[in-house]
gemmi code that builds the backbone of each chain (N, CA, C; Angstrom):
import gemmi

chains = {
    "A": [
        ("MET", (81.252, 87.442, 106.692), (80.614, 88.719, 107.024), (79.181, 88.454, 107.496)),
        ("LYS", (78.827, 89.064, 108.604), (77.445, 88.899, 109.091), (76.578, 89.963, 108.441)),
        ("TYR", (75.566, 89.517, 107.713), (74.747, 90.514, 107.053), (73.315, 90.023, 106.906)),
        ("GLN", (72.481, 90.924, 106.419), (71.063, 90.610, 106.230), (70.590, 91.406, 105.026)),
        ("ILE", (69.861, 90.742, 104.146), (69.331, 91.461, 102.981), (67.812, 91.478, 103.051)),
        ("GLU", (67.261, 92.672, 102.880), (65.806, 92.781, 102.811), (65.494, 93.629, 101.594)),
        ("GLU", (65.007, 92.985, 100.546), (64.764, 93.673, 99.277), (66.044, 94.352, 98.822)),
        ("ASN", (66.037, 95.684, 98.708), (67.256, 96.331, 98.197), (68.061, 96.976, 99.321)),
        ("CYS", (67.914, 96.427, 100.519), (68.614, 96.987, 101.674), (69.544, 95.952, 102.295)),
        ("LEU", (70.816, 96.304, 102.380), (71.821, 95.395, 102.948), (72.267, 95.930, 104.296)),
        ("THR", (72.078, 95.124, 105.343), (72.584, 95.499, 106.660), (73.810, 94.657, 106.953)),
        ("ILE", (74.921, 95.320, 107.261), (76.151, 94.607, 107.600), (76.394, 94.740, 109.099)),
        ("PHE", (76.490, 93.608, 109.775), (76.748, 93.613, 111.213), (78.254, 93.566, 111.417)),
        ("LEU", (78.818, 94.710, 111.785), (80.265, 94.848, 111.841), (80.852, 94.099, 113.031)),
        ("PRO", (82.107, 93.661, 112.882), (82.752, 92.920, 113.973), (83.179, 93.842, 115.105)),
        ("LYS", (83.675, 93.248, 116.162), (84.090, 93.983, 117.356), (85.171, 95.013, 117.030)),
        ("GLU", (86.104, 94.618, 116.161), (87.177, 95.526, 115.783), (87.156, 95.718, 114.269)),
        ("LEU", (86.936, 96.947, 113.873), (86.842, 97.238, 112.452), (88.157, 97.866, 111.996)),
        ("ASP", (89.056, 97.022, 111.499), (90.357, 97.519, 111.036), (90.590, 97.099, 109.593)),
        ("HIS", (91.779, 97.342, 109.091), (92.084, 97.038, 107.700), (91.840, 95.558, 107.399)),
        ("HIS", (92.278, 94.711, 108.302), (92.134, 93.264, 108.097), (90.665, 92.880, 107.924)),
        ("GLN", (89.818, 93.413, 108.781), (88.392, 93.090, 108.703), (87.735, 93.737, 107.491)),
        ("THR", (88.151, 94.952, 107.156), (87.463, 95.635, 106.061), (87.760, 95.003, 104.703)),
        ("GLU", (88.859, 94.275, 104.604), (89.144, 93.607, 103.331), (88.032, 92.610, 103.000)),
        ("VAL", (87.622, 91.857, 104.000), (86.551, 90.881, 103.813), (85.238, 91.595, 103.508)),
        ("ILE", (84.962, 92.618, 104.281), (83.694, 93.329, 104.143), (83.570, 93.957, 102.768)),
        ("ARG", (84.664, 94.531, 102.312), (84.669, 95.158, 100.996), (84.225, 94.167, 99.916)),
        ("ARG", (84.856, 93.007, 99.902), (84.567, 91.995, 98.890), (83.126, 91.502, 98.994)),
        ("GLU", (82.759, 91.089, 100.207), (81.442, 90.485, 100.406), (80.331, 91.500, 100.161)),
        ("ALA", (80.507, 92.706, 100.666), (79.467, 93.729, 100.503), (79.253, 94.033, 99.027)),
        ("ASP", (80.333, 94.209, 98.292), (80.197, 94.523, 96.870), (79.524, 93.387, 96.121)),
        ("ARG", (79.812, 92.169, 96.546), (79.174, 91.023, 95.888), (77.667, 91.051, 96.118)),
        ("GLN", (77.270, 91.324, 97.364), (75.843, 91.372, 97.696), (75.156, 92.566, 97.025)),
        ("ILE", (75.870, 93.689, 96.971), (75.296, 94.885, 96.362), (74.963, 94.629, 94.899)),
        ("GLU", (75.902, 93.993, 94.207), (75.682, 93.709, 92.793), (74.579, 92.669, 92.605)),
        ("ARG", (74.688, 91.578, 93.347), (73.762, 90.465, 93.176), (72.322, 90.843, 93.463)),
        ("ASN", (72.130, 91.690, 94.481), (70.771, 92.017, 94.905), (70.331, 93.426, 94.549)),
        ("HIS", (71.071, 94.066, 93.696), (70.757, 95.445, 93.296), (70.464, 96.305, 94.516)),
        ("VAL", (71.382, 96.234, 95.456), (71.196, 96.944, 96.724), (71.295, 98.443, 96.520)),
        ("LYS", (70.363, 99.148, 97.148), (70.380, 100.605, 97.048), (70.744, 101.236, 98.403)),
        ("TYR", (70.433, 100.506, 99.491), (70.684, 101.051, 100.828), (71.583, 100.095, 101.604)),
        ("VAL", (72.650, 100.654, 102.168), (73.538, 99.841, 103.012), (73.542, 100.433, 104.410)),
        ("ILE", (73.323, 99.567, 105.394), (73.383, 100.003, 106.786), (74.541, 99.294, 107.460)),
        ("PHE", (75.449, 100.056, 108.030), (76.533, 99.476, 108.811), (76.095, 99.473, 110.267)),
        ("ASP", (75.889, 98.285, 110.796), (75.422, 98.166, 112.177), (76.618, 97.998, 113.115)),
        ("PHE", (76.831, 98.994, 113.980), (77.979, 99.015, 114.885), (77.672, 98.430, 116.261)),
        ("GLY", (76.566, 97.716, 116.346), (76.120, 97.197, 117.643), (77.165, 96.421, 118.425)),
        ("GLU", (78.035, 95.693, 117.706), (79.057, 94.888, 118.388), (80.421, 95.567, 118.377)),
        ("THR", (80.513, 96.742, 117.784), (81.817, 97.325, 117.449), (82.308, 98.291, 118.502)),
        ("SER", (83.516, 98.042, 119.004), (84.091, 98.955, 119.989), (85.408, 99.556, 119.507)),
        ("PHE", (85.870, 99.124, 118.334), (87.100, 99.703, 117.791), (86.933, 99.971, 116.302)),
        ("MET", (87.399, 101.153, 115.886), (87.412, 101.450, 114.458), (88.594, 102.363, 114.153)),
        ("ASP", (89.329, 102.071, 113.086), (90.343, 103.021, 112.644), (89.937, 103.562, 111.278)),
        ("SER", (90.844, 104.257, 110.607), (90.434, 104.928, 109.371), (90.047, 103.936, 108.268)),
        ("SER", (90.434, 102.688, 108.407), (90.001, 101.680, 107.426), (88.489, 101.526, 107.446)),
        ("GLY", (87.907, 101.666, 108.622), (86.452, 101.582, 108.748), (85.784, 102.719, 108.008)),
        ("ILE", (86.366, 103.898, 108.140), (85.850, 105.047, 107.395), (85.954, 104.756, 105.901)),
        ("GLY", (87.083, 104.231, 105.500), (87.327, 103.942, 104.085), (86.326, 102.960, 103.495)),
        ("VAL", (85.998, 101.903, 104.232), (85.091, 100.901, 103.672), (83.674, 101.464, 103.539)),
        ("MET", (83.297, 102.345, 104.456), (81.964, 102.955, 104.339), (81.927, 103.942, 103.178)),
        ("MET", (82.981, 104.747, 103.067), (83.029, 105.727, 101.983), (83.081, 105.030, 100.626)),
        ("GLY", (83.775, 103.917, 100.564), (83.861, 103.171, 99.313), (82.503, 102.650, 98.881)),
        ("ARG", (81.725, 102.172, 99.825), (80.372, 101.700, 99.498), (79.497, 102.882, 99.094)),
        ("TYR", (79.680, 103.995, 99.753), (78.897, 105.178, 99.404), (79.174, 105.605, 97.959)),
        ("ARG", (80.459, 105.596, 97.603), (80.826, 105.985, 96.226), (80.109, 105.100, 95.216)),
        ("LYS", (80.037, 103.812, 95.508), (79.373, 102.888, 94.590), (77.877, 103.170, 94.532)),
        ("LEU", (77.269, 103.299, 95.678), (75.818, 103.418, 95.741), (75.309, 104.773, 95.270)),
        ("SER", (76.109, 105.794, 95.482), (75.628, 107.133, 95.142), (75.411, 107.274, 93.643)),
        ("LEU", (76.083, 106.439, 92.863), (75.889, 106.483, 91.413), (74.457, 106.153, 91.034)),
        ("THR", (73.784, 105.334, 91.868), (72.403, 104.972, 91.573), (71.452, 105.589, 92.589)),
        ("GLY", (71.880, 106.663, 93.214), (71.009, 107.352, 94.160), (70.818, 106.619, 95.473)),
        ("GLY", (71.740, 105.723, 95.798), (71.605, 104.963, 97.030), (72.097, 105.722, 98.246)),
        ("GLU", (72.000, 105.094, 99.410), (72.392, 105.741, 100.659), (73.154, 104.772, 101.539)),
        ("VAL", (74.034, 105.335, 102.375), (74.753, 104.524, 103.362), (74.461, 105.084, 104.742)),
        ("TRP", (74.067, 104.188, 105.654), (73.740, 104.591, 107.008), (74.632, 103.872, 108.006)),
        ("ALA", (74.803, 104.486, 109.169), (75.502, 103.845, 110.276), (74.548, 103.819, 111.456)),
        ("ALA", (74.440, 102.652, 112.101), (73.490, 102.523, 113.215), (74.152, 101.917, 114.438)),
        ("ASN", (73.550, 102.209, 115.597), (73.993, 101.587, 116.858), (75.450, 101.848, 117.193)),
        ("LEU", (75.864, 103.084, 116.933), (77.248, 103.448, 117.256), (77.353, 103.818, 118.724)),
        ("ASN", (78.446, 103.392, 119.369), (78.663, 103.906, 120.727), (79.278, 105.301, 120.610)),
        ("GLU", (79.479, 105.937, 121.767), (79.907, 107.337, 121.733), (81.230, 107.525, 121.010)),
        ("ARG", (82.156, 106.617, 121.229), (83.466, 106.758, 120.594), (83.369, 106.583, 119.076)),
        ("MET", (82.596, 105.614, 118.642), (82.439, 105.378, 117.204), (81.790, 106.586, 116.536)),
        ("LYS", (80.804, 107.143, 117.240), (80.121, 108.316, 116.708), (81.099, 109.481, 116.592)),
        ("LYS", (81.934, 109.634, 117.633), (82.915, 110.715, 117.641), (83.892, 110.564, 116.478)),
        ("ILE", (84.346, 109.348, 116.241), (85.298, 109.097, 115.159), (84.667, 109.392, 113.802)),
        ("LEU", (83.429, 108.966, 113.638), (82.742, 109.206, 112.376), (82.627, 110.704, 112.121)),
        ("LYS", (82.287, 111.434, 113.174), (82.112, 112.878, 113.012), (83.445, 113.571, 112.770)),
        ("MET", (84.466, 113.186, 113.506), (85.752, 113.886, 113.411), (86.426, 113.622, 112.069)),
        ("SER", (86.061, 112.517, 111.417), (86.664, 112.200, 110.129), (85.989, 112.961, 108.998)),
        ("GLY", (84.852, 113.587, 109.319), (84.098, 114.280, 108.278), (83.121, 113.376, 107.562)),
        ("ALA", (83.210, 112.070, 107.812), (82.359, 111.119, 107.084), (80.890, 111.255, 107.470)),
        ("ALA", (80.634, 111.854, 108.640), (79.248, 111.966, 109.085), (78.433, 112.909, 108.202)),
        ("LYS", (79.115, 113.675, 107.369), (78.381, 114.532, 106.438), (77.770, 113.701, 105.317)),
        ("ILE", (78.335, 112.520, 105.104), (77.925, 111.688, 103.971), (77.261, 110.391, 104.432)),
        ("ILE", (77.827, 109.795, 105.470), (77.256, 108.578, 106.021), (76.230, 108.992, 107.068)),
        ("ARG", (74.979, 108.563, 106.864), (73.934, 109.051, 107.743), (73.852, 108.200, 109.010)),
        ("ILE", (73.690, 108.885, 110.127), (73.646, 108.179, 111.406), (72.195, 107.953, 111.815)),
        ("TYR", (71.882, 106.699, 112.036), (70.497, 106.333, 112.373), (70.357, 106.355, 113.890)),
        ("GLU", (69.700, 107.352, 114.417), (69.543, 107.448, 115.870), (68.359, 106.621, 116.349)),
        ("GLU", (68.439, 106.133, 117.528), (67.365, 105.301, 118.076), (66.022, 106.035, 118.107)),
        ("GLU", (66.103, 107.335, 118.352), (64.866, 108.109, 118.487), (64.063, 108.164, 117.197)),
        ("ARG", (64.750, 107.836, 116.108), (64.073, 108.000, 114.834), (63.115, 106.860, 114.525)),
        ("LYS", (63.104, 105.856, 115.399), (62.230, 104.702, 115.118), (60.774, 105.119, 115.147)),
    ],
    "B": [
        ("MET", (121.112, 104.369, 128.320), (119.869, 103.909, 128.938), (119.471, 104.849, 130.068)),
        ("ARG", (118.269, 105.415, 129.991), (117.841, 106.380, 130.997), (117.195, 105.646, 132.155)),
        ("GLU", (117.344, 106.208, 133.344), (116.645, 105.641, 134.501), (115.164, 105.856, 134.351)),
        ("ASN", (114.409, 104.981, 134.944), (112.956, 105.158, 134.945), (112.328, 105.119, 133.571)),
        ("THR", (113.003, 104.546, 132.592), (112.302, 104.279, 131.344), (112.198, 102.768, 131.188)),
        ("ASN", (111.145, 102.366, 130.517), (110.856, 100.966, 130.319), (110.624, 100.798, 128.831)),
        ("GLU", (111.325, 99.883, 128.205), (111.221, 99.734, 126.752), (110.805, 98.339, 126.353)),
        ("MET", (110.163, 98.254, 125.192), (109.950, 96.944, 124.597), (110.084, 97.081, 123.085)),
        ("GLU", (110.422, 95.992, 122.470), (110.538, 95.982, 121.025), (109.878, 94.714, 120.484)),
        ("LEU", (109.150, 94.904, 119.389), (108.366, 93.820, 118.820), (108.730, 93.707, 117.348)),
        ("ILE", (108.897, 92.511, 116.848), (109.113, 92.333, 115.407), (108.109, 91.303, 114.925)),
        ("PHE", (107.370, 91.641, 113.866), (106.356, 90.694, 113.413), (106.136, 90.827, 111.915)),
        ("ASP", (105.517, 89.826, 111.340), (105.236, 89.807, 109.912), (104.202, 90.867, 109.545)),
        ("SER", (104.384, 91.463, 108.396), (103.478, 92.512, 107.935), (102.183, 91.926, 107.350)),
        ("ARG", (101.544, 91.070, 108.120), (100.270, 90.486, 107.697), (99.149, 91.250, 108.369)),
        ("SER", (98.053, 91.450, 107.632), (96.968, 92.243, 108.194), (96.390, 91.589, 109.452)),
        ("GLU", (96.475, 90.276, 109.546), (95.952, 89.636, 110.754), (96.753, 89.979, 112.001)),
        ("ASN", (97.929, 90.574, 111.832), (98.730, 90.981, 112.985), (98.447, 92.403, 113.452)),
        ("GLU", (97.558, 93.096, 112.737), (97.231, 94.466, 113.142), (96.607, 94.470, 114.530)),
        ("GLY", (95.717, 93.532, 114.775), (95.066, 93.430, 116.080), (96.058, 93.071, 117.171)),
        ("PHE", (96.976, 92.185, 116.847), (98.018, 91.784, 117.796), (98.861, 92.993, 118.207)),
        ("ALA", (99.261, 93.803, 117.239), (100.088, 94.979, 117.525), (99.360, 95.934, 118.461)),
        ("ARG", (98.084, 96.124, 118.205), (97.293, 97.028, 119.057), (97.282, 96.537, 120.491)),
        ("VAL", (96.978, 95.284, 120.649), (96.846, 94.708, 121.985), (98.191, 94.663, 122.707)),
        ("ALA", (99.260, 94.400, 121.968), (100.584, 94.334, 122.588), (100.990, 95.682, 123.174)),
        ("VAL", (100.783, 96.738, 122.413), (101.135, 98.067, 122.909), (100.207, 98.456, 124.055)),
        ("ALA", (98.929, 98.128, 123.929), (97.959, 98.426, 124.990), (98.364, 97.732, 126.289)),
        ("ALA", (98.799, 96.486, 126.177), (99.215, 95.736, 127.364), (100.449, 96.365, 128.004)),
        ("PHE", (101.382, 96.766, 127.171), (102.629, 97.338, 127.687), (102.371, 98.634, 128.429)),
        ("MET", (101.426, 99.434, 127.947), (101.192, 100.746, 128.541), (100.313, 100.693, 129.792)),
        ("THR", (99.804, 99.537, 130.124), (98.956, 99.403, 131.307), (99.645, 99.919, 132.564)),
        ("GLN", (100.966, 99.750, 132.591), (101.747, 100.162, 133.759), (101.645, 101.656, 134.041)),
        ("LEU", (101.253, 102.429, 133.038), (101.135, 103.879, 133.210), (99.776, 104.265, 133.785)),
        ("ASN", (98.959, 103.261, 134.069), (97.637, 103.530, 134.617), (96.809, 104.449, 133.716)),
        ("PRO", (96.672, 104.069, 132.458), (95.971, 104.938, 131.518), (94.455, 104.866, 131.694)),
        ("THR", (93.783, 105.870, 131.191), (92.320, 105.796, 131.127), (91.950, 104.915, 129.933)),
        ("LEU", (90.713, 104.475, 129.910), (90.252, 103.644, 128.800), (90.376, 104.396, 127.487)),
        ("GLU", (90.106, 105.681, 127.567), (90.173, 106.492, 126.353), (91.615, 106.589, 125.845)),
        ("GLU", (92.567, 106.730, 126.765), (93.973, 106.811, 126.345), (94.405, 105.514, 125.675)),
        ("VAL", (93.959, 104.399, 126.217), (94.307, 103.113, 125.601), (93.688, 103.023, 124.211)),
        ("ALA", (92.436, 103.414, 124.101), (91.756, 103.363, 122.802), (92.464, 104.261, 121.794)),
        ("ASP", (92.875, 105.450, 122.239), (93.569, 106.378, 121.352), (94.882, 105.771, 120.847)),
        ("VAL", (95.643, 105.207, 121.757), (96.937, 104.620, 121.373), (96.730, 103.425, 120.442)),
        ("LYS", (95.737, 102.596, 120.749), (95.460, 101.433, 119.883), (95.121, 101.886, 118.470)),
        ("THR", (94.352, 102.964, 118.370), (93.974, 103.457, 117.053), (95.192, 103.964, 116.302)),
        ("ALA", (96.032, 104.734, 116.976), (97.222, 105.273, 116.325), (98.162, 104.150, 115.880)),
        ("VAL", (98.353, 103.168, 116.727), (99.212, 102.021, 116.373), (98.625, 101.286, 115.172)),
        ("SER", (97.314, 101.114, 115.185), (96.632, 100.438, 114.083), (96.879, 101.154, 112.765)),
        ("GLU", (96.835, 102.476, 112.792), (97.056, 103.258, 111.575), (98.486, 103.072, 111.075)),
        ("ALA", (99.447, 103.180, 111.986), (100.851, 103.097, 111.575), (101.178, 101.703, 111.039)),
        ("VAL", (100.686, 100.693, 111.694), (100.958, 99.321, 111.252), (100.272, 99.046, 109.916)),
        ("THR", (99.046, 99.497, 109.785), (98.326, 99.323, 108.519), (99.074, 100.000, 107.378)),
        ("ASN", (99.614, 101.176, 107.637), (100.403, 101.860, 106.610), (101.599, 101.023, 106.180)),
        ("ALA", (102.261, 100.400, 107.146), (103.421, 99.566, 106.814), (102.985, 98.366, 105.974)),
        ("VAL", (101.846, 97.784, 106.312), (101.337, 96.603, 105.593), (100.939, 96.954, 104.160)),
        ("ILE", (100.128, 98.016, 104.029), (99.558, 98.346, 102.725), (100.531, 99.143, 101.865)),
        ("HIS", (101.113, 100.153, 102.443), (101.931, 101.072, 101.660), (103.411, 100.712, 101.685)),
        ("GLY", (103.934, 100.489, 102.876), (105.356, 100.178, 102.990), (105.716, 98.930, 102.192)),
        ("TYR", (104.990, 97.886, 102.463), (105.313, 96.605, 101.827), (104.334, 96.200, 100.729)),
        ("ARG", (103.386, 97.086, 100.440), (102.402, 96.785, 99.399), (101.878, 95.347, 99.511)),
        ("GLN", (101.539, 94.993, 100.732), (100.911, 93.704, 101.025), (101.786, 92.472, 100.790)),
        ("GLU", (103.087, 92.684, 100.643), (104.014, 91.546, 100.675), (104.378, 91.320, 102.133)),
        ("VAL", (104.864, 90.119, 102.447), (105.168, 89.839, 103.847), (106.637, 90.087, 104.164)),
        ("HIS", (106.861, 91.093, 105.014), (108.217, 91.405, 105.509), (108.071, 91.731, 106.987)),
        ("LYS", (109.078, 92.372, 107.568), (109.000, 92.614, 109.012), (108.614, 94.049, 109.351)),
        ("ILE", (107.831, 94.152, 110.412), (107.512, 95.454, 110.986), (108.078, 95.473, 112.398)),
        ("TRP", (108.671, 96.629, 112.759), (109.212, 96.785, 114.109), (108.355, 97.781, 114.863)),
        ("ILE", (108.061, 97.449, 116.108), (107.446, 98.441, 116.992), (108.334, 98.554, 118.217)),
        ("ARG", (108.682, 99.787, 118.529), (109.454, 99.988, 119.756), (108.674, 100.951, 120.630)),
        ("CYS", (108.503, 100.605, 121.895), (107.795, 101.482, 122.823), (108.710, 101.832, 123.975)),
        ("ARG", (108.628, 103.083, 124.374), (109.426, 103.499, 125.524), (108.532, 104.322, 126.435)),
        ("MET", (108.543, 104.000, 127.701), (107.697, 104.724, 128.656), (108.535, 105.300, 129.773)),
        ("ASN", (108.145, 106.479, 130.216), (108.613, 106.918, 131.522), (107.351, 107.130, 132.350)),
        ("ARG", (107.467, 107.750, 133.488), (106.316, 107.812, 134.392), (105.069, 108.417, 133.750)),
        ("HIS", (105.262, 109.343, 132.835), (104.107, 110.104, 132.359), (103.828, 110.002, 130.874)),
        ("ALA", (104.737, 109.427, 130.128), (104.562, 109.486, 128.677), (104.967, 108.193, 127.989)),
        ("LEU", (104.380, 108.027, 126.827), (104.641, 106.841, 126.009), (105.162, 107.288, 124.652)),
        ("GLU", (106.251, 106.687, 124.223), (106.771, 106.950, 122.879), (106.659, 105.666, 122.086)),
        ("ILE", (106.160, 105.768, 120.880), (106.019, 104.573, 120.040), (106.706, 104.827, 118.715)),
        ("GLU", (107.453, 103.854, 118.275), (108.096, 103.949, 116.976), (107.644, 102.747, 116.154)),
        ("VAL", (107.101, 103.007, 114.960), (106.706, 101.913, 114.074), (107.569, 102.023, 112.826)),
        ("ARG", (108.269, 100.960, 112.545), (109.256, 101.037, 111.455), (109.048, 99.922, 110.436)),
        ("ASP", (109.235, 100.267, 109.170), (109.274, 99.228, 108.133), (110.445, 99.521, 107.211)),
        ("GLN", (110.855, 98.489, 106.471), (111.944, 98.680, 105.504), (111.375, 98.570, 104.100)),
        ("GLY", (110.218, 99.148, 103.922), (109.516, 99.058, 102.646), (109.882, 100.179, 101.699)),
        ("GLN", (108.938, 100.519, 100.838), (109.262, 101.397, 99.713), (109.499, 102.852, 100.111)),
        ("GLY", (109.108, 103.264, 101.287), (109.342, 104.640, 101.688), (108.353, 105.613, 101.070)),
        ("ILE", (108.355, 106.826, 101.568), (107.399, 107.845, 101.122), (108.133, 108.886, 100.299)),
        ("GLU", (107.592, 109.164, 99.126), (108.254, 110.122, 98.245), (108.084, 111.549, 98.749)),
        ("ASN", (106.846, 111.888, 99.102), (106.563, 113.245, 99.547), (105.820, 113.167, 100.872)),
        ("ILE", (106.537, 113.335, 101.970), (105.948, 113.136, 103.296), (104.841, 114.147, 103.569)),
        ("GLU", (105.066, 115.384, 103.166), (104.077, 116.433, 103.420), (102.756, 116.113, 102.733)),
        ("LYS", (102.861, 115.646, 101.499), (101.660, 115.307, 100.734), (100.958, 114.107, 101.364)),
        ("ALA", (101.789, 113.121, 101.757), (101.231, 111.902, 102.347), (100.446, 112.200, 103.600)),
        ("MET", (100.874, 113.242, 104.319), (100.223, 113.546, 105.589), (99.011, 114.455, 105.429)),
        ("GLN", (98.729, 114.868, 104.214), (97.514, 115.649, 103.994), (96.301, 114.745, 104.138)),
        ("PRO", (95.310, 115.180, 104.904), (94.119, 114.333, 105.059), (93.466, 114.075, 103.717)),
        ("MET", (92.964, 112.887, 103.518), (92.246, 112.474, 102.312), (93.190, 112.104, 101.166)),
        ("TYR", (94.484, 112.428, 101.254), (95.380, 112.050, 100.168), (95.740, 110.581, 100.314)),
        ("THR", (95.570, 109.813, 99.247), (95.999, 108.427, 99.280), (96.595, 108.025, 97.940)),
        ("THR", (97.613, 107.154, 97.990), (98.195, 106.652, 96.756), (97.497, 105.359, 96.325)),
        ("ARG", (96.559, 104.889, 97.147), (95.874, 103.629, 96.811), (94.355, 103.783, 96.889)),
        ("PRO", (93.763, 104.669, 96.083), (92.303, 104.849, 96.164), (91.529, 103.598, 95.793)),
        ("GLU", (92.160, 102.740, 94.963), (91.447, 101.534, 94.535), (91.225, 100.559, 95.684)),
        ("LEU", (91.929, 100.773, 96.780), (91.753, 99.900, 97.939), (90.786, 100.511, 98.953)),
        ("ASP", (90.038, 101.534, 98.533), (89.105, 102.185, 99.451), (89.834, 102.791, 100.651)),
        ("ARG", (91.025, 103.273, 100.431), (91.733, 103.903, 101.542), (91.197, 105.311, 101.712)),
        ("SER", (90.913, 105.672, 102.956), (90.324, 106.982, 103.193), (91.374, 108.077, 103.132)),
        ("GLY", (92.658, 107.708, 103.221), (93.721, 108.714, 103.228), (93.818, 109.431, 104.561)),
        ("MET", (93.240, 108.848, 105.608), (93.183, 109.550, 106.882), (94.068, 108.947, 107.963)),
        ("GLY", (94.938, 108.027, 107.572), (95.786, 107.367, 108.563), (96.590, 108.345, 109.407)),
        ("PHE", (97.322, 109.229, 108.745), (98.142, 110.197, 109.485), (97.277, 111.178, 110.273)),
        ("ALA", (96.146, 111.561, 109.697), (95.239, 112.477, 110.396), (94.761, 111.849, 111.701)),
        ("PHE", (94.456, 110.568, 111.658), (94.028, 109.863, 112.862), (95.169, 109.785, 113.879)),
        ("MET", (96.372, 109.483, 113.399), (97.517, 109.413, 114.315), (97.698, 110.763, 114.999)),
        ("GLU", (97.581, 111.826, 114.226), (97.763, 113.167, 114.763), (96.680, 113.514, 115.768)),
        ("ALA", (95.453, 113.054, 115.480), (94.333, 113.366, 116.368), (94.463, 112.646, 117.710)),
        ("PHE", (94.964, 111.404, 117.678), (94.935, 110.594, 118.887), (96.234, 110.617, 119.684)),
        ("MET", (97.302, 111.138, 119.107), (98.567, 111.228, 119.833), (98.918, 112.699, 120.017)),
        ("ASP", (99.869, 112.981, 120.901), (100.250, 114.375, 121.119), (101.277, 114.855, 120.108)),
        ("GLU", (102.164, 113.952, 119.709), (103.199, 114.326, 118.743), (103.336, 113.251, 117.693)),
        ("LEU", (103.647, 113.663, 116.476), (103.831, 112.716, 115.377), (104.987, 113.176, 114.506)),
        ("GLU", (105.862, 112.236, 114.187), (107.019, 112.574, 113.358), (107.201, 111.446, 112.355)),
        ("VAL", (107.449, 111.778, 111.111), (107.633, 110.736, 110.094), (108.975, 110.926, 109.412)),
        ("GLU", (109.735, 109.848, 109.365), (111.038, 109.888, 108.696), (111.009, 108.840, 107.599)),
        ("SER", (111.223, 109.256, 106.359), (111.129, 108.277, 105.278), (111.828, 108.760, 104.029)),
        ("GLU", (112.298, 107.823, 103.242), (112.909, 108.136, 101.960), (112.582, 107.001, 101.008)),
        ("PRO", (112.298, 107.312, 99.751), (111.984, 106.225, 98.805), (113.081, 105.181, 98.816)),
        ("GLY", (112.711, 103.925, 98.956), (113.657, 102.818, 98.959), (114.332, 102.578, 100.301)),
        ("LYS", (114.095, 103.485, 101.270), (114.811, 103.329, 102.534), (113.888, 103.054, 103.717)),
        ("GLY", (112.623, 102.773, 103.444), (111.727, 102.452, 104.544), (111.172, 103.688, 105.233)),
        ("THR", (110.406, 103.425, 106.308), (109.708, 104.515, 106.989), (109.741, 104.293, 108.481)),
        ("ILE", (109.940, 105.390, 109.230), (109.819, 105.327, 110.688), (108.763, 106.349, 111.102)),
        ("VAL", (107.767, 105.866, 111.849), (106.758, 106.780, 112.392), (106.970, 106.835, 113.900)),
        ("ARG", (107.165, 108.045, 114.408), (107.364, 108.198, 115.857), (106.204, 108.978, 116.436)),
        ("MET", (105.635, 108.451, 117.496), (104.471, 109.111, 118.103), (104.679, 109.176, 119.608)),
        ("LYS", (104.163, 110.235, 120.207), (104.274, 110.372, 121.664), (102.929, 110.756, 122.234)),
        ("LYS", (102.693, 110.309, 123.442), (101.454, 110.724, 124.122), (101.697, 110.766, 125.620)),
        ("LYS", (101.202, 111.783, 126.282), (101.253, 111.847, 127.747), (100.143, 110.936, 128.254)),
        ("ILE", (100.509, 110.098, 129.206), (99.558, 109.099, 129.676), (99.419, 109.192, 131.186)),
        ("GLY", (98.338, 108.674, 131.677), (98.252, 108.477, 133.116), (97.508, 109.583, 133.814)),
        ("GLN", (96.577, 110.195, 133.108), (95.744, 111.189, 133.781), (94.976, 110.509, 134.899)),
        ("GLY", (94.728, 109.237, 134.709), (94.000, 108.472, 135.711), (94.781, 108.283, 136.987)),
        ("ARG", (96.087, 108.457, 136.874), (96.974, 108.202, 138.011), (96.794, 109.225, 139.103)),
        ("ASP", (96.323, 110.407, 138.724), (96.212, 111.469, 139.727), (94.988, 111.310, 140.613)),
        ("GLY", (94.293, 110.220, 140.473), (93.157, 109.988, 141.375), (92.028, 110.936, 141.060)),
        ("TRP", (91.444, 111.495, 142.076), (90.302, 112.376, 141.866), (90.757, 113.719, 141.332)),
        ("THR", (90.263, 114.059, 140.167), (90.614, 115.348, 139.578), (89.335, 116.100, 139.286)),
        ("LEU", (89.254, 117.293, 139.805), (88.083, 118.105, 139.499), (88.255, 118.706, 138.129)),
        ("GLN", (87.249, 118.562, 137.292), (87.389, 119.084, 135.931), (86.412, 120.216, 135.700)),
    ],
}
model = gemmi.Model(1)
for chain_id, residues in chains.items():
    chain = gemmi.Chain(chain_id)
    for i, (resn, *xyz) in enumerate(residues, 1):
        res = gemmi.Residue()
        res.name, res.seqid = resn, gemmi.SeqId(i, " ")
        for name, pos in zip(("N", "CA", "C"), xyz):
            atom = gemmi.Atom()
            atom.name, atom.element = name, gemmi.Element(name[0])
            atom.pos, atom.b_iso = gemmi.Position(*pos), 0.0
            res.add_atom(atom)
        chain.add_residue(res)
    model.add_chain(chain)
structure = gemmi.Structure()
structure.add_model(model)
structure.setup_entities()
């Protein structure tokens, strides 16, 4: 899993295709990093991602469930139009926050 | 056998690493319909959901066979994804968005919802112990009409 930790913030650089097969790895590795580093904020970086199915939604929601217990947050960044559409249509955009470029 | 239909059938192991293969195989087959990029993406997503269901739910992550059958005519694509796994006890419940029998696996419960969103028709045939068949249809080839004023 490609990731970066800065203090209590974990950024996961998602692969080109985010499906069940890929999310199995991410689930394990992310949870390990979250525990080890007392991570409070997780950012899913979609910069390289052009495919996502409902497994992608599931892995983000699963991390949110874990983090919300300690007041943490889950963000999604660098989504292309299709990824953004999928996130919104699944309802997950109400919970997973989308980091827009303009907010820098 | 109908005239002007083109069929293919695929049989592969229910391993998660084959989910990507299934997507690409169906995408390649449907190229002949001159689909838009969005139509290909939609079909790949729906296939991914159906195959993932067979891997996780049908076979509960054991390795068995998954069948994909595709049939095309000039304007439409029919896809059938079949497994001989445990089957679905309550199809109506299974198709409710957010419902999942495997929450411990971080399943969003949205597989069928996604299939429904990205395909035009969805039909599920299943019985406990008798496996599952998911049939999906989509009209393809809007790109074929050339310039279309929208």
